[in-house]
N, C-alpha and C positions, 0 to 999 in steps of 0.2 A: 859313645855313651853306652854304659853297661846297666841294664836293668835287671834286677833279681827280684823274683816273686816267690815268697814263702807260702806254699799251698798250691795244689794243682786240682782244687775242686772247681765248681762252677765260677767262683769269683776269680781265681787265678787264671783259668783258661780264658775268660772273656777279656781280662786286663791284658794277658799276653797277645792275644789276637788283635786287640785295639792298638796296642803299642806297635806291632809290626804294621798295621795299616797306616800309622801315622809316621813311621820312620823305617825305611827299607833297609837301613844300614846299621841300626843299633844292634848291640849284643844283647839278647834276651835269654835269661835262664829261669826255668820253671821247676821248682823244688817241690817234690811229692814225698811224704813221710811213709808211704805204703808201697809194697812191690808191685801192685797192679797198675794198669794204665789209668789215666785220669778218669774218674767215674762219678756218678751222682749218688750221694747217700740216699736221696729221696726216692731212688729207684729200687733200693733194697727190698722193701715190702712187696713190689711186683715181681721181684726174683723169687721171694719166699712163696708167693701165691702160685708160682708156676706160670706167670703170664709171659716172662722173658727168661733168657739165660744170662749168664754172667756178662756175656759181651753186649747185652742189651742195656747194662747199666753205664757202658763206656759213654763219656761225653762226646767224643769224636770216633765215628765208626771206621773212617778210612786208615788203613795201615799207613804209617809214615807221615801223618798229618802235621805233626809239629816239626818234623825234620824238614818237610817241604817248605815250612815258613821260616826255617833257619832259627827255630826256638829249641834251645838245648835243654833237654829234660835231664834232671838230676834226681836220683833217689837217695834220700837221706833225711834225718830229722835234726832240725836247728836246735841247738841247746844253749847258745849264747850269742849275743850281739855286741860288737865293739863299735859304738857310734863314732868315735873319735878316728879310729883307723878304717872305718867303713868296710868292716868285714864280719862274716859270719862263721861261727864254729859249728861243725856238724858232729853227730854222736860218734862217727867213726874217726874223729880226730882231724879231719881235713878242714880247710878254710875256703871260703868263697868270698871275693871282694865284690863290691858294687859301687856304682856312682849314685844310682837312685834305687830305693828299695820299697817294695810294696808288701806289707804284712797282710796276708790273706790266710792265715794259719787255721781259721775255722774255729771249731769248738770240740768238746769231748763230752761223753755222756757222764753223769753224775752217779755215783753209787753211794747211797745213804750209809751211814755208819750203823748197819745192822748186823748182828752176830749171824754168821753163816752166808753173808753176801759174797764171799769169794769161793763158795764151793763150785765145782766145775759144772753143776747143772743149773748155775745162776748165770744167765747171759745178758749183756747188753745187745742192742740191735743197732749198730753204728757202722760197722765196717764189713767188707765182704768175708773176712774170716769169721766174723760173728754170724753172719747169715749161714755160712757152711755148718758151723756148730749147732745153730738152731735147727737147721733142716734135718740134722742127724737125730735130734731129739723130739721134734714136734710132728710125730707120726699120727695118722689117723687114730683117734680114740686116746691119745696121749692126754694126761691131765696137765694143764698149763695154767700157771697164775701169772698174770701181768701186773706189775706194780707201776701204776701211773695211767691216767686217762686223759693226757693232754693231747696237743695236736699230733705229735709224733706217735704217741701211744695209740690213738684211734686208727692210724694208718697201719701200724703193725697188727692191731687187733683184727683188722679186716683180712690181712694176710693169713694170720693164724686160723681165722674162721674158714677160710677157703682150704685149709689144709685138713680140716675135719677133726681138730682137737676139742677136747672138753675145756672150755675157757672160763676162767674167772678173772674178772678185772677188779683191782683194789685202788681206789683214789682217795687221798687224803682230804682233797677238797670236798665242798658241799654238793658238787655237781661234776658232771664230765666236761672236759676242756674248759676249765675255769678261767684260763688266761685269754680266751677269745669269745667266750660266750656268756650272756647275762644268765642269771639263775634260772629263769623260766626256759630259756633256750637250752641250756645244759641239761636241765631236767627232762625235757623233752627228748633230747638224743638219748639220755640213759634209758628212757621207758622203750624207746624204739630198739635199742640194742637188746634190752632184757626180753623183748618180745620175739626175737630171733635166737633165742636160746643161749645167750651169754649171761652169765651171772655178773651183776654189777654191784659192787659194795662201795658206796661213797662215805665220806666222813670216817674213813677207816685206814689205819696204818698196818704195816708189817712190824712186829716186835722182834722176831727172831726166825731163823731158817735152820732146820736141823736135818741131818742125814743120819738117821738111826740105824739103817742097815750097813753091814761092813763090806758087802759085795758091790762090785760096779754095777750101776744102773739101778740100784735101790732107790725106792721112792723118797722124796723129801717130805718133810712136815714143816708147814708154814704156820707159825703162831701169829695171830692178828692182834691188834692193839685192844681189842674187846675180850681177848682171852680165847676166842674161838680158834679152831686149828683146821687146816685144809691139806690134805695129802696131794702131792703132785710129782710130776716127773721132770718138770722144767719150770723155772721162774725166769721171766724176762723183766728186766729193769728198764723202765721207760720214765724216769724220774726226772727228766730235764737235762739241759746241758749247760756248760760253762766255757767261755772263750778259752783258747789255747794262748795263754800270755806268760807262762813261766820263764821262757827263755828271755824276757824283757826285764827280769830283776836286775837291779843295779845299773840300770841304763837311764838316760834322760827322757825316755819315752813315757809319757804319762798315761797311767792305767788306772781306771776306777772299776766298773763292772767289766768293761772291755777297754780297748785302746781308744782314748779320746781323740777325736779329730774335728776339724773344722769343715766348712762347707765345700772345700776343695779336697777333701779326704787327706789333708796333711796332718800329721802328728805334731807333737811339741818340738820334734827335732827336724831341722832342714833336711830335705831330700828323703824323708821317710814318711811312706803314706800307709794307710790301712783301709780295708774294705771288707764287707761281708760280715759273717757271724762274729768275727773278733772285734769289729769296729763299733765304737759308741759315737753315734753322729747325731746332729741336731735334729729334733722332731719338727715335722711340717707346720704344726700350729704353735707350739709353746717355744720352740727353740731349745729346749732342755735336752741334754744329751740322753740317749737310750740305745740299747742294743736291740736291733729288730732282725732276728735270725730267720729271714724268710728270703726265698730265691729271687723274686722280683727286685727287693731292695738291693741284694747283693750283686745282682747284674748292673743296676744303676750305679751303684758306688764303684763297681769296678771300671765301668767306662769312664766315670768322672776322674777317678784317681789316675787311670792311664793316660788320659788325655792332658792332665796337669804334669804328669811325669814327663810327657813328651813336649812340654813347653807351651801348650794351648790352655789358656786360662778358662776354666770351666767350673761352674758352681753347682752344687746339689741343692735342689729345691727344698728337700727336707724329707726326713724318713716318714713313711706312711705305713701303718699297720695294715696288712692284707692277708686275710686268712680264707681259704677256700678249701672245704673238707667234704669228702664223700665217706659217710659212716654206713656202710652196708646198704647202700642205695639211697640213704637220706642225705641230701645236700644242704650244707650250711655254710654261711659266709659272715665275716665281720670285717669291717673296714674303719680305719681311723680311730678316733677316741669313742670307741663303742660304749664305754661305760658312762659317758656324758659328762657334763659340766655343771658345777655348783650353780644353784639358781641365783645365788647372790653375784655371781659373776656373769649373768646373762644366759645361763643355761635353761634349756627346756626340753622335753622329750615325750615320746608317745610309744606305747608297745601294744600290740594286739596279738592274740594267741588263738588258735583253733586246734585244741588238742585231738579232736576227732580226726582231722585231716593231716595232722602233723604239720601245721603251718604256723609260722610266727615271724613277726616283723617289729623291729625297734628302730626308731630314728632319734638322733640326739643333735641338738642345736645349740650354737652359741650366737645369741642375737638372731639374725636371720640367715645364718650360714650353717649348713649342714656339716657337722664335724665327726659324726660316727654313725654306723648303721650295723645291725645284726639281722640276719634272715635265716630261717630254717623252712625248707620245703618250697622255697621260691628259687626258681631257675631262669625265668624270662626277665630280661632287662636289668638284672641286679648289677651289671657293670655300670649302669647309669648312676647308681649310688656312689660307686667309687669315683666316677668322674665329677660328680657335684662336690664330693669332699676334697678331691685332689686339687681342683681349680678354684676352691674356696668361693664358689659362685653365690652372690648375694640373691636370696630368694624373694626378698620383699614380701608382699601379701601371700605369696604361696606358702611361706612358713606356717601361718596360721591355718591354711587350707590343709597342709600335711599333718598338722597336729589333730585336726578333725578326721582325716582319712589318710593315713600313711601309705595306703595302697596307691594314692594318685601320684607317686613320684615320677612316672613316665610323662604324664601331662605336665607336670611342673617342669621337668627338664626341658621338654620341647618349648614350652612358653618362655622360660627364661633365656634359652639358646637363640630362639627366633628374635626375641627382643634385642639380645646383645648384637646378633647378626645384623639387625636392622640399623641399630646405632652405628655400628662399624661402617656400614655401607654409606650412611649419611655423612660420616666424616670424611670420606674419600674426596679428593678434589675433582 
């Protein structure tokens, strides 16, 4: 049996190692599209901040790790897939056959259609090559404009702040991290960031980027959607990502926003699976398909896909949104359906905020089940919220108690857990 994995990020690596654990004799090929060893993109901001060197981004530190597991590493970019012949075409013109295929090709950063977006001083922050380019331009005192204040943007922002740059963050949404934070929580994070010397412009876009100087290194002029202009030495685009699915054109693999998979991570084509940022998998609560580009989900999906590829029937419980963010020392989290459920569908919720202490908490319910939570400035026991959501625990009368005082989530967890444990004990023969 020959297993081929497209993508050597965290998803591909976990899948390859899981396959080897399940089958000592299978042929396993791990394809990476970049020249560097398998590494974590999420470690790049720590590289820019000076906390680690490039080797610190590597997913496996031991030299020869994959060779020792008899996993063949292949450098190349897959450009086409022939499902009938079960083979891949790579950019260098070579082919690779497979018996079972895992698509773990990840995603790529989006570049909005802005005039000047392709100037050399405009960078994304997605690859080690990007990091080297940013490090050369983001010197202490450099004027940097960052386009986007989502999850990845906030992590990049912290790295830039540590480099001592003069930073402006421009976000089209009405708040920071709009895809993981409620309006109150996102506004609280924006005020925290502004209080630490970073200019934050929400509800604002970039209209164009100009390089008026003819000499190398001349400053850029960024024109905003409101007509204002900002001179800068570097623009970093953190405007979101999209799954890498172009090589699947004209195949039988169904693609919507990402590659559609079932709860076994299998695609619409037999013997082809997908996992990680490229996969569109069923949601834990609704069953609707969504792309959840976060590492915990990627690792879970990688294991489920690998086990099924190895012949062990395994099902994914469902995708759960999990976001944990450290923004210049302010910790924020959101889990599950943090935006809530419509009241006519059994939804209810509560939020409390203390702007003075930068603390915020929101809990969202469907009937008596906690389905979503958002927290800012809370670090103790917030994992309990994730546990209640993931296990879909029925809270009974504790739901109303939490609507009155959402800070009582730990007593609620202990009460319902002990009740469940006592009931289970009584059922034992």
